[in-house]
C-alpha positions as a Python dict, from the first residue, in 0.01 Angstrom:
ca = {
    (1, 'M'): (0, 0, 0),
    (2, 'F'): (86, 74, -362),
    (3, 'E'): (-232, -85, -502),
    (4, 'S'): (-446, 199, -367),
    (5, 'V'): (-193, 451, -496),
    (6, 'R'): (-188, 275, -833),
    (7, 'E'): (-558, 334, -886),
    (8, 'D'): (-523, 702, -795),
    (9, 'L'): (-237, 743, -1041),
    (10, 'R'): (-429, 565, -1317),
    (11, 'T'): (-726, 794, -1258),
    (12, 'T'): (-501, 1099, -1284),
    (13, 'L'): (-342, 968, -1604),
    (14, 'D'): (-686, 897, -1753),
    (15, 'E'): (-792, 1254, -1670),
    (16, 'I'): (-481, 1388, -1843),
    (17, 'R'): (-559, 1186, -2158),
    (18, 'S'): (-929, 1274, -2164),
    (19, 'A'): (-844, 1644, -2135),
    (20, 'G'): (-616, 1618, -2437),
    (21, 'L'): (-312, 1702, -2223),
    (22, 'H'): (-120, 1376, -2260),
    (23, 'K'): (235, 1423, -2389),
    (24, 'P'): (352, 1119, -2586),
    (25, 'E'): (722, 1065, -2647),
    (26, 'R'): (807, 985, -3006),
    (27, 'V'): (1121, 782, -3063),
    (28, 'I'): (1367, 882, -3335),
    (29, 'G'): (1626, 647, -3482),
    (30, 'T'): (1866, 897, -3635),
    (31, 'P'): (2091, 1182, -3523),
    (32, 'Q'): (1928, 1519, -3457),
    (33, 'N'): (1899, 1706, -3786),
    (34, 'A'): (1657, 1894, -4012),
    (35, 'S'): (1510, 1553, -4100),
    (36, 'V'): (1484, 1258, -3862),
    (37, 'T'): (1341, 908, -3878),
    (38, 'V'): (1061, 842, -3630),
    (39, 'T'): (1057, 478, -3524),
    (40, 'S'): (740, 497, -3314),
    (41, 'G'): (381, 549, -3429),
    (42, 'T'): (341, 586, -3805),
    (43, 'G'): (718, 609, -3842),
    (44, 'G'): (923, 721, -4139),
    (45, 'E'): (1144, 1016, -4226),
    (46, 'V'): (998, 1352, -4131),
    (47, 'L'): (1105, 1716, -4124),
    (48, 'N'): (1201, 1813, -3772),
    (49, 'F'): (1053, 2146, -3662),
    (50, 'C'): (1048, 2093, -3286),
    (51, 'A'): (1414, 2076, -3177),
    (52, 'N'): (1628, 2346, -3017),
    (53, 'N'): (1897, 2277, -3277),
    (54, 'Y'): (1894, 2640, -3387),
    (55, 'L'): (2226, 2644, -3574),
    (56, 'G'): (2212, 2283, -3691),
    (57, 'L'): (2528, 2189, -3498),
    (58, 'A'): (2394, 1881, -3316),
    (59, 'D'): (2546, 1646, -3575),
    (60, 'H'): (2804, 1880, -3728),
    (61, 'P'): (3100, 1664, -3844),
    (62, 'E'): (3360, 1880, -3666),
    (63, 'V'): (3166, 1863, -3340),
    (64, 'V'): (3129, 1486, -3371),
    (65, 'A'): (3502, 1451, -3448),
    (66, 'A'): (3592, 1663, -3145),
    (67, 'A'): (3375, 1440, -2927),
    (68, 'K'): (3543, 1125, -3059),
    (69, 'D'): (3889, 1269, -2996),
    (70, 'A'): (3785, 1372, -2646),
    (71, 'L'): (3684, 1016, -2559),
    (72, 'D'): (4036, 898, -2638),
    (73, 'R'): (4206, 1182, -2450),
    (74, 'W'): (3978, 1245, -2150),
    (75, 'G'): (3777, 925, -2108),
    (76, 'Y'): (3402, 877, -2078),
    (77, 'G'): (3309, 1027, -1741),
    (78, 'M'): (3453, 1175, -1424),
    (79, 'A'): (3275, 959, -1165),
    (80, 'S'): (3311, 1247, -922),
    (81, 'V'): (3205, 1596, -832),
    (82, 'R'): (3424, 1893, -916),
    (83, 'F'): (3583, 1970, -579),
    (84, 'I'): (3685, 1608, -508),
    (85, 'C'): (3852, 1478, -825),
    (86, 'G'): (3615, 1576, -1102),
    (87, 'T'): (3789, 1873, -1259),
    (88, 'Q'): (3995, 1832, -1576),
    (89, 'E'): (4176, 2089, -1785),
    (90, 'V'): (3898, 2071, -2043),
    (91, 'H'): (3644, 2193, -1784),
    (92, 'K'): (3855, 2495, -1694),
    (93, 'E'): (3920, 2572, -2060),
    (94, 'L'): (3548, 2568, -2140),
    (95, 'E'): (3470, 2793, -1844),
    (96, 'A'): (3731, 3043, -1961),
    (97, 'R'): (3604, 3036, -2319),
    (98, 'L'): (3243, 3089, -2213),
    (99, 'S'): (3346, 3380, -1990),
    (100, 'S'): (3526, 3546, -2280),
    (101, 'F'): (3245, 3479, -2526),
    (102, 'L'): (2974, 3614, -2296),
    (103, 'G'): (3177, 3908, -2165),
    (104, 'Q'): (3168, 3792, -1802),
    (105, 'E'): (3446, 3762, -1544),
    (106, 'D'): (3407, 3391, -1469),
    (107, 'T'): (3192, 3087, -1545),
    (108, 'I'): (3093, 2773, -1356),
    (109, 'L'): (2964, 2458, -1529),
    (110, 'Y'): (2661, 2254, -1419),
    (111, 'S'): (2503, 1929, -1533),
    (112, 'S'): (2215, 2129, -1684),
    (113, 'C'): (2080, 2483, -1692),
    (114, 'F'): (1799, 2357, -1469),
    (115, 'D'): (2067, 2283, -1209),
    (116, 'A'): (2237, 2615, -1275),
    (117, 'N'): (1915, 2804, -1203),
    (118, 'G'): (1852, 2576, -908),
    (119, 'G'): (2187, 2662, -755),
    (120, 'V'): (2194, 3042, -780),
    (121, 'F'): (1919, 3186, -561),
    (122, 'E'): (1970, 2985, -244),
    (123, 'T'): (2341, 3063, -255),
    (124, 'L'): (2319, 3438, -316),
    (125, 'L'): (1999, 3540, -139),
    (126, 'G'): (1882, 3510, 221),
    (127, 'A'): (1568, 3601, 411),
    (128, 'E'): (1670, 3967, 416),
    (129, 'D'): (1689, 3982, 34),
    (130, 'A'): (1437, 4006, -251),
    (131, 'V'): (1404, 3843, -592),
    (132, 'I'): (1183, 4002, -857),
    (133, 'S'): (1087, 3751, -1128),
    (134, 'D'): (906, 3777, -1463),
    (135, 'A'): (577, 3585, -1454),
    (136, 'L'): (669, 3377, -1760),
    (137, 'N'): (1015, 3273, -1644),
    (138, 'H'): (1123, 2914, -1703),
    (139, 'A'): (1021, 2646, -1453),
    (140, 'S'): (1383, 2605, -1344),
    (141, 'I'): (1393, 2968, -1230),
    (142, 'I'): (1066, 2927, -1043),
    (143, 'D'): (1192, 2613, -870),
    (144, 'G'): (1527, 2774, -792),
    (145, 'I'): (1355, 3071, -629),
    (146, 'R'): (1148, 2832, -418),
    (147, 'L'): (1469, 2698, -266),
    (148, 'S'): (1565, 3044, -145),
    (149, 'K'): (1437, 3216, 167),
    (150, 'A'): (1437, 3551, -11),
    (151, 'R'): (1118, 3753, -33),
    (152, 'R'): (955, 3688, -370),
    (153, 'F'): (802, 3939, -608),
    (154, 'R'): (653, 3872, -950),
    (155, 'Y'): (579, 4110, -1237),
    (156, 'A'): (372, 4055, -1553),
    (157, 'N'): (565, 3945, -1858),
    (158, 'R'): (794, 4229, -1977),
    (159, 'D'): (581, 4483, -1786),
    (160, 'L'): (833, 4750, -1689),
    (161, 'A'): (583, 4957, -1492),
    (162, 'E'): (495, 4661, -1272),
    (163, 'L'): (862, 4570, -1239),
    (164, 'E'): (931, 4920, -1106),
    (165, 'T'): (642, 4886, -861),
    (166, 'R'): (787, 4561, -729),
    (167, 'L'): (1131, 4717, -700),
    (168, 'K'): (985, 5001, -496),
    (169, 'E'): (809, 4751, -269),
    (170, 'A'): (1129, 4554, -218),
    (171, 'T'): (1326, 4871, -146),
    (172, 'E'): (1067, 5008, 95),
    (173, 'G'): (1061, 4666, 263),
    (174, 'G'): (1426, 4705, 349),
    (175, 'A'): (1570, 4439, 118),
    (176, 'R'): (1946, 4409, 155),
    (177, 'R'): (2001, 4268, -193),
    (178, 'K'): (1760, 4286, -487),
    (179, 'L'): (1786, 4054, -787),
    (180, 'I'): (1579, 4096, -1103),
    (181, 'V'): (1558, 3771, -1298),
    (182, 'T'): (1421, 3719, -1648),
    (183, 'D'): (1444, 3484, -1941),
    (184, 'G'): (1630, 3646, -2228),
    (185, 'V'): (1385, 3478, -2468),
    (186, 'F'): (1064, 3327, -2335),
    (187, 'S'): (1054, 2972, -2464),
    (188, 'M'): (681, 2929, -2519),
    (189, 'D'): (626, 3264, -2692),
    (190, 'G'): (954, 3366, -2856),
    (191, 'Y'): (929, 3708, -2690),
    (192, 'V'): (1255, 3889, -2606),
    (193, 'A'): (1302, 4060, -2270),
    (194, 'P'): (1359, 4440, -2277),
    (195, 'L'): (1699, 4417, -2112),
    (196, 'A'): (1812, 4775, -2165),
    (197, 'E'): (1510, 4909, -1978),
    (198, 'I'): (1545, 4639, -1711),
    (199, 'C'): (1907, 4740, -1656),
    (200, 'D'): (1801, 5105, -1628),
    (201, 'L'): (1556, 5014, -1352),
    (202, 'A'): (1820, 4801, -1182),
    (203, 'D'): (2057, 5098, -1176),
    (204, 'R'): (1785, 5321, -1036),
    (205, 'Y'): (1697, 5081, -754),
    (206, 'D'): (2043, 4933, -689),
    (207, 'A'): (1946, 4585, -803),
    (208, 'M'): (2136, 4306, -976),
    (209, 'V'): (2019, 4158, -1308),
    (210, 'M'): (2012, 3788, -1396),
    (211, 'V'): (1922, 3653, -1741),
    (212, 'D'): (1856, 3293, -1845),
    (213, 'D'): (1966, 3313, -2208),
    (214, 'S'): (1921, 2949, -2305),
    (215, 'H'): (1714, 3028, -2616),
    (216, 'A'): (1945, 3303, -2741),
    (217, 'V'): (2316, 3229, -2693),
    (218, 'G'): (2474, 3121, -3019),
    (219, 'F'): (2240, 3296, -3261),
    (220, 'V'): (2083, 3610, -3110),
    (221, 'G'): (2286, 3931, -3131),
    (222, 'P'): (2540, 4035, -3395),
    (223, 'G'): (2798, 3787, -3268),
    (224, 'G'): (2557, 3529, -3129),
    (225, 'R'): (2630, 3632, -2770),
    (226, 'G'): (2263, 3648, -2677),
    (227, 'T'): (2013, 3906, -2562),
    (228, 'P'): (2261, 4117, -2360),
    (229, 'E'): (2460, 4170, -2681),
    (230, 'L'): (2139, 4233, -2878),
    (231, 'H'): (2043, 4513, -2639),
    (232, 'G'): (2395, 4647, -2582),
    (233, 'V'): (2404, 4564, -2209),
    (234, 'M'): (2670, 4293, -2188),
    (235, 'D'): (2856, 4495, -1923),
    (236, 'R'): (2540, 4564, -1720),
    (237, 'V'): (2407, 4210, -1668),
    (238, 'D'): (2546, 4054, -1350),
    (239, 'I'): (2449, 3688, -1403),
    (240, 'I'): (2389, 3490, -1721),
    (241, 'T'): (2270, 3131, -1707),
    (242, 'G'): (2244, 2913, -2012),
    (243, 'T'): (2266, 2569, -2163),
    (244, 'L'): (2497, 2373, -2388),
    (245, 'G'): (2192, 2170, -2494),
    (246, 'K'): (2037, 2400, -2754),
    (247, 'A'): (2224, 2613, -3010),
    (248, 'L'): (2563, 2522, -2857),
    (249, 'G'): (2570, 2167, -2990),
    (250, 'G'): (2251, 2031, -2839),
    (251, 'A'): (2399, 1782, -2590),
    (252, 'S'): (2353, 1873, -2224),
    (253, 'G'): (2510, 2081, -1952),
    (254, 'G'): (2460, 2433, -1826),
    (255, 'Y'): (2655, 2724, -1684),
    (256, 'V'): (2647, 3041, -1480),
    (257, 'A'): (2860, 3323, -1623),
    (258, 'A'): (2881, 3612, -1381),
    (259, 'R'): (3086, 3852, -1172),
    (260, 'A'): (3394, 3678, -1029),
    (261, 'E'): (3279, 3694, -667),
    (262, 'I'): (2941, 3539, -754),
    (263, 'V'): (3102, 3244, -930),
    (264, 'A'): (3353, 3202, -646),
    (265, 'L'): (3070, 3174, -393),
    (266, 'L'): (2877, 2931, -614),
    (267, 'R'): (3181, 2701, -621),
    (268, 'Q'): (3174, 2693, -241),
    (269, 'R'): (2803, 2670, -166),
    (270, 'S'): (2589, 2589, -471),
    (271, 'R'): (2437, 2251, -395),
    (272, 'P'): (2372, 2124, -752),
    (273, 'Y'): (2740, 2199, -828),
    (274, 'L'): (2880, 2048, -509),
    (275, 'F'): (2670, 1732, -514),
    (276, 'S'): (2639, 1644, -885),
    (277, 'N'): (2896, 1473, -1105),
    (278, 'S'): (3106, 1690, -1332),
    (279, 'L'): (2993, 1754, -1687),
    (280, 'A'): (3117, 1468, -1903),
    (281, 'P'): (3451, 1569, -2059),
    (282, 'V'): (3334, 1467, -2405),
    (283, 'I'): (3061, 1733, -2385),
    (284, 'A'): (3305, 1995, -2260),
    (285, 'A'): (3546, 1926, -2545),
    (286, 'A'): (3275, 1924, -2811),
    (287, 'S'): (3139, 2251, -2670),
    (288, 'L'): (3482, 2409, -2719),
    (289, 'K'): (3463, 2311, -3086),
    (290, 'V'): (3115, 2469, -3105),
    (291, 'L'): (3258, 2795, -2971),
    (292, 'D'): (3526, 2776, -3241),
    (293, 'L'): (3255, 2736, -3505),
    (294, 'L'): (3055, 3028, -3367),
    (295, 'E'): (3338, 3264, -3459),
    (296, 'S'): (3253, 3207, -3827),
    (297, 'A'): (2884, 3120, -3793),
    (298, 'G'): (2749, 3444, -3938),
    (299, 'D'): (2613, 3260, -4242),
    (300, 'L'): (2430, 3012, -4019),
    (301, 'R'): (2273, 3293, -3819),
    (302, 'E'): (2170, 3470, -4138),
    (303, 'H'): (2015, 3154, -4283),
    (304, 'L'): (1827, 3091, -3958),
    (305, 'A'): (1692, 3447, -3967),
    (306, 'A'): (1583, 3401, -4331),
    (307, 'N'): (1407, 3071, -4250),
    (308, 'T'): (1232, 3233, -3955),
    (309, 'S'): (1112, 3530, -4158),
    (310, 'L'): (989, 3307, -4441),
    (311, 'F'): (792, 3078, -4210),
    (312, 'R'): (635, 3360, -4011),
    (313, 'T'): (540, 3550, -4328),
    (314, 'K'): (395, 3252, -4517),
    (315, 'M'): (197, 3127, -4216),
    (316, 'T'): (51, 3471, -4149),
    (317, 'E'): (-48, 3505, -4514),
    (318, 'A'): (-219, 3165, -4486),
    (319, 'G'): (-433, 3294, -4200),
    (320, 'F'): (-260, 3131, -3904),
    (321, 'E'): (-206, 3326, -3583),
    (322, 'I'): (165, 3348, -3504),
    (323, 'L'): (273, 3531, -3190),
    (324, 'P'): (458, 3846, -3301),
    (325, 'G'): (835, 3869, -3312),
    (326, 'D'): (1132, 3760, -3518),
    (327, 'H'): (1272, 3480, -3302),
    (328, 'A'): (1315, 3126, -3435),
    (329, 'I'): (1050, 3012, -3186),
    (330, 'A'): (728, 3063, -3386),
    (331, 'P'): (420, 2961, -3183),
    (332, 'V'): (118, 2874, -3398),
    (333, 'M'): (-177, 2948, -3172),
    (334, 'I'): (-457, 2690, -3166),
    (335, 'G'): (-635, 2748, -2834),
    (336, 'D'): (-792, 2411, -2765),
    (337, 'A'): (-554, 2147, -2626),
    (338, 'A'): (-714, 1847, -2794),
    (339, 'E'): (-722, 2031, -3128),
    (340, 'A'): (-353, 2121, -3097),
    (341, 'A'): (-264, 1759, -3025),
    (342, 'R'): (-471, 1639, -3322),
    (343, 'M'): (-311, 1900, -3548),
    (344, 'A'): (34, 1776, -3448),
    (345, 'E'): (-67, 1418, -3536),
    (346, 'L'): (-201, 1526, -3875),
    (347, 'L'): (121, 1713, -3945),
    (348, 'L'): (328, 1408, -3856),
    (349, 'E'): (123, 1207, -4106),
    (350, 'R'): (220, 1471, -4362),
    (351, 'G'): (589, 1441, -4281),
    (352, 'V'): (633, 1733, -4041),
    (353, 'Y'): (732, 1660, -3681),
    (354, 'V'): (602, 1923, -3437),
    (355, 'I'): (461, 1917, -3084),
    (356, 'G'): (139, 2057, -2945),
    (357, 'F'): (189, 2243, -2616),
    (358, 'S'): (-94, 2272, -2369),
    (359, 'Y'): (-160, 2325, -2000),
    (360, 'P'): (32, 2318, -1766),
    (361, 'V'): (322, 2405, -1999),
    (362, 'V'): (122, 2702, -2131),
    (363, 'P'): (-188, 2871, -1985),
    (364, 'M'): (-524, 2695, -2010),
    (365, 'G'): (-693, 2780, -2338),
    (366, 'A'): (-367, 2895, -2500),
    (367, 'A'): (-260, 2566, -2660),
    (368, 'R'): (-23, 2601, -2950),
    (369, 'I'): (216, 2425, -3181),
    (370, 'R'): (560, 2566, -3115),
    (371, 'V'): (752, 2557, -3442),
    (372, 'Q'): (1127, 2598, -3409),
    (373, 'L'): (1328, 2694, -3712),
    (374, 'S'): (1686, 2582, -3767),
    (375, 'A'): (1973, 2683, -3990),
    (376, 'A'): (1974, 2317, -4095),
    (377, 'H'): (1639, 2366, -4274),
    (378, 'S'): (1640, 2450, -4642),
    (379, 'T'): (1400, 2700, -4797),
    (380, 'A'): (1214, 2404, -4947),
    (381, 'D'): (1181, 2248, -4600),
    (382, 'V'): (1017, 2563, -4467),
    (383, 'E'): (777, 2590, -4760),
    (384, 'R'): (685, 2223, -4724),
    (385, 'A'): (608, 2278, -4356),
    (386, 'V'): (375, 2568, -4436),
    (387, 'A'): (195, 2358, -4699),
    (388, 'A'): (156, 2076, -4445),
    (389, 'F'): (-1, 2315, -4193),
    (390, 'I'): (-254, 2433, -4451),
    (391, 'D'): (-340, 2077, -4551),
    (392, 'A'): (-364, 1958, -4188),
    (393, 'R'): (-596, 2246, -4102),
    (394, 'A'): (-825, 2146, -4387),
    (395, 'A'): (-821, 1782, -4273),
    (396, 'L'): (-902, 1891, -3920),
    (397, 'G'): (-1206, 2071, -4053),
    (398, 'S'): (-1114, 2375, -3849),
    (399, 'S'): (-1018, 2735, -3889),
    (400, 'A'): (-733, 2676, -3644),
    (401, 'G'): (-527, 2985, -3617),
}
C-alpha cells in the first residue's frame, strides 16, 4: 500500500522544492548564542539572527548552573502526568512566580505554548459560546479554536472596527460567553496588538480577553511583563498564554496565567494538561532562575532595544523594506519565495544565519527574511549583519527590499 503513497508524497515534496518553499534544517554544534557553529552545509561559525533568544539567556551561566543543580535535586523527568504523580514542589513554585510576575491569579504549566493554546478553548467554550480571533493569530490558536464547538469569528489584523462588528454579531447571535483572542506580538510581522482598545471593546460587549504573549514576555513593557504591561491593561486581560522557550531561557514549556477559576477548570478538563507528561523539573528550576534574572534585566532590555533600533535604521537607510515597528522581530520583505531562500543562503555564506519565510508560513507573495535581534548581539554584530545584507543583495543581482 505504501508504495503508491510514497510516490504521491515524493511528488508533493518535489513541488515544494520547485516552488522555492522547501525549509531545510541547519544543524548547529554549539549552544544557542549570538554566534553559533553550523555543522551542516557550508559550516563554520556564523552570527545568529534567527533565534528567539531575545535576552540572550539561553546559555547564561546562572541558568545553566540552576539546571545542573536541579538535575541532582529533582531528577531528569517525571514519567507521569500532573494529577497522577507528576507534580513536584518546583512546578508549584514556578506557577506561583509566573502568576506574580504576570499579575494573574493563578498559572498552569504545559509542555509547550502550542499545548497551552490547544487546551484552552475546548475547555472554556461550548456550542453556545463565541470566539473572536485576529486573522494573523498563531497556528496554535487556530488549531485550538478548531477543537472547540464555539461559534468562530475572525477579524482583520488589529482592525478594531471589524472586531466590534464581530462582537456585535456574536452578541446578536445570543452567545453566552464571548472570548476575544489575539497575539500580543505577531510573530511574522513584529506588530503589537492594540490591547487597550481591545479591552475597551471587551468591556462594552461583556467579552473576555485572551493574549498569547510568547514574543513579548521578558522584554516588552517597562518590567518585561509583556504587552498587557506595555499598554497598562494587566488587570483587564483575563487569560495570558506564553512560552518558556523564547526570552525566558529558550528551552521549552508553556503556561496559561489567568483568573483563578479558569485555571482551576483547566486543571480538571484541559486535555493537553491531563494527558501529557509534566514539564521536566530541570526546565522548571532553570525558569525560576530566569525570573530572578529578569528582576535586574533592565540593561538587557535596553541593549536589545538599541540593537533593534540600529538594525531597523541602518537597513532602511540601505533601501531595504522593513515592516514598521520597534519590536526585535524585524522582517526584511523580499516578496518572491525563491529569492528569499537564495538571499538566506548568500547571507549564510557571508557569516550571517537567517531564515527565509514563505508560504504557507506567510501569505503567498509576501516572502521575507525575519531577522530577530538579541541582547546577546554586540553593536558590531548588528553592523556586520547589515553589511552582509547589502553585499548579498548585490550578489543576488536584485533590488530586493
